[in-house]
C-alpha positions, 0 to 999 in steps of 0.5 A, a space after each residue: 629552858 625546861 627539859 620538855 621544851 628542850 626536847 620539843 625543840 630538838 624534835 622539831 629541829 629533826 623535822 626541819 629540812 636539812 639545810 634549815 636544820 644546819 643553819 639553825 644549829 650553826 647559828 644558835 648552837 655553834 654561834 657562827 657568824 652569818 659569813 661563816 654559815 654562808 661559806 660553809 653552805 656555799 651561799 652569800 652572807 645575805 642569803 644565810 641571814 635571810 634563811 635563818 630569819 625565815 626558818 625561825 617562825 617555822 621552827 616556832 610554829 612546829 614547837 607550838 604544834 607539838 606542844 599542843 598535841 598537833 603532831 600531824 601538823 608539825 610533821 606535815 610541815 616538813 613536806 610543806 613549809 620546809 
């Protein structure tokens, strides 16, 4: 991944809702299982899996928005989409 891409992803992670941010970091960065994520945030394993898979498209959309210079849309997503 290019440095610019990494910077965009880091910025977008900061724009996510705290719960979504935590799930992404635990799964991708810390390489935790869904069971471990679920135990950490006090939800069941299926809910952790669903949360992770639902946040991925939002993360990708915000990276795209920022990459295309649509800063307002990327930031607004925090209030609207989570």
